[in-house]
Steps between C-alpha positions, in 0.01 A plus 500: 500500500377821657137405464562182703662704779200733506269199519709374793482843676123527453426145610751472799535855640228704669480768226140574599637640834706778319284818540551860404273730696274206577472386135648190336844609358686188378397570134651850530844367560452189289627650164818620680557154668469342147758745375737415782452124435574550128816683600612214710420271210672679200704777670325780303376787719134601453406710798717796410563799732407850387825655360609858442438439129148400576443815709629717218276325255195569728590864514544522123170327442299695769365776275381244239118516499483677843214732395311197360537313834381793709240666274416262217162329469503124427313194612756222445844456637785296349824400680818390324871564460683680221729202453197312344497737198594339166545677166281466196576728209697743724228531767532332841180315611433343840518138377234386753249788550523725192197334328270543806624859548427585137134382543443748788715793355435810702289322768817330639837575658803277492716545813842382390808418712822639357721228662714333394444667153431870484183632327527522119449844340133578439541541129607136465254354757172349379321585832389858519329511836799399707638611832811401694449296822774729646239713685367189672856401597558842649174482702582154620854595599356777719224273644746222595684737740190509719367145464500283813377153436382237751632170382404163665663168424848621460622171645356317204685723261817437697443119476462528123823707489698246696362206299591636157798718610349824374436837647163658442493874543132475605478836688604683184272294279205570729580874506509507124176311471324739744647808317367365170165442667477844652623683181240315288212586747610867490496485112162329476346764733571750220365304212205290394672180364291209352766244441880425513733282294840370604802318364635297794276623783726315757722811462207727605327304786427832692336652192294181450376501861389860482327459163317187616382677821345758276323230290708590195564192283863393483592337165830330434640455151726200437853627409717178508480138564246355739542139615492273802854630593404868527474625858253772411229256384535205734421514870482222748332662811146591570578862604236741369681773295387838398817531283403285198344656184127460429572391146784359299509541122717231361657435153278196436295204612803276581593742783145502625499116505821492699383757757174309550711231655731718714450595857379806673471747208194681386183312396521341148205691360693822543799381302423604137698425175576831323808460281810708471506867376857540401548173312194563291608851429852399413382229263328776296823679423796391295830504693807597291853584611775551244778447757363173610424385143862555411616304795251217443608447140838363620344202656281207418270517804436743790369454849370781719554456879270689730716595803433421861707676761470219761626238249720735287838332573360156440335604169814691366734214591263263329482717188880539480560123525231439237637753266823317457319188389356663191645830370222537244244569765467857631409535869319828578478579875258782600571602867229632738720791595781694331834418648857398406578143383876550458572235759361233253730387216231495238561316170422678171170312469368623835370857518348710777224698339365801697368695200200267450246404763459130558180474293661668194797264528270197519328611187819560315668167591419151392445357851458606863660376817492576874472306828185618673421838352135548397638558149484123472117514467515832311741395214248254336247790488754681288541187276831382647604155631669447839816315610490542873801462732399234752772566751411372852171381334376847540342539140326168513356570845370839379382400153488128468114481515432828303764454223482130408490524122841372389466655157485845670697470819794278589698474825883473522711425803842517342663714230526194279126436525434872435697519175342169388159645578564810297624303205210245512208727569240419252374766260147587610256749344459814708122438534561162650749648755248764597215238519710298744470781748131586441388359843760720675429828312140599411471720202330840473632661819324834455152341441556273800588800724213713371257217586650466850494870566136521387404211728651702798336814370848661470473637141427872465128584533420149646 
């Protein structure tokens, strides 16, 4: 497991000797090392290079909100990606931050990355005070040309590379980090910012450092599964880090309890249960789709699969094999990205659905399945039971402790077990399914966020 290798690195290698301009730097490259280790483990590339397509997307997104970035007045910054937007009644919401943004309205600005998914048109975007991160990318690209870093401890990096047969492009990582840091210091010199909120701040470590140096609180919102296997929340060295958030707002108390036992993350009192905006919002609206209804009527039972790129071939092969065992079950696979699946010989009862997002598909189907996607903990919030694919024991490692109610979640290691689980899943009242997850998802997200922002004096007029 990757987390075990990171533990080994931090316990056996002298990571505290890796310095960037006389400051501890291991945790700057750590997320990239984790990505490389995952690639060695499952073959799926995570540390992608900037492509021509990405550059064109930056250029296209550059004008979006440019005036707001340079001349707007706001006190709160939000950072996210356009790919996190999900549709509710035809409008695309940031599934993590939209609730918090709505509380602050004109007092905030969302800085949104247009990669890998371009910005949505303003008329179908819930966020009104939004600007593209493209300006920051441009500034950072220019700054990187002139950056000259002093790196100490390169021999330790090379020892890690040799041990795990990886190549860490640390010079480029450090340049990007410094460029983020410098561009954010420049931006903060123009504004009076009181607070900042991030989805996955490990992607913005330079920003985080600059904000913390200016005593601006850095708040992370949970956006996926957090457990003892996640590299971003479990550390095994004693290196002081200025790259972690000040606060983490989790889905619920079960995550808080887990993090209180983990190593090296922020102090437990700054980990606060706040719930989940998108799932609460989605639960308030009926989901109907005439095309899917017509398809569903041909089968006795339906299962929605939330796609995972790193396990996609495993999942699809498992689905295909399962589908032949019971032709009255419809298997609905929702991929993470749009692409061709012509190389798979899909039976009639297996469909690739790209015209619904994964949450809509979960609501419309009878059951949900995945390997390790966070949809496993989200499906019960939407009133749906899980049958998880426990290939390589991945699902049970991720969710065995959190999802242990057999009436709500079952684990299957073979297609035969899977089909049997679908057929034998007990009928459970929706309220009971939702209650089974109550310790993982705290209700009343907006009230929780309001209380938290008031505590930090981040609400308008505070």
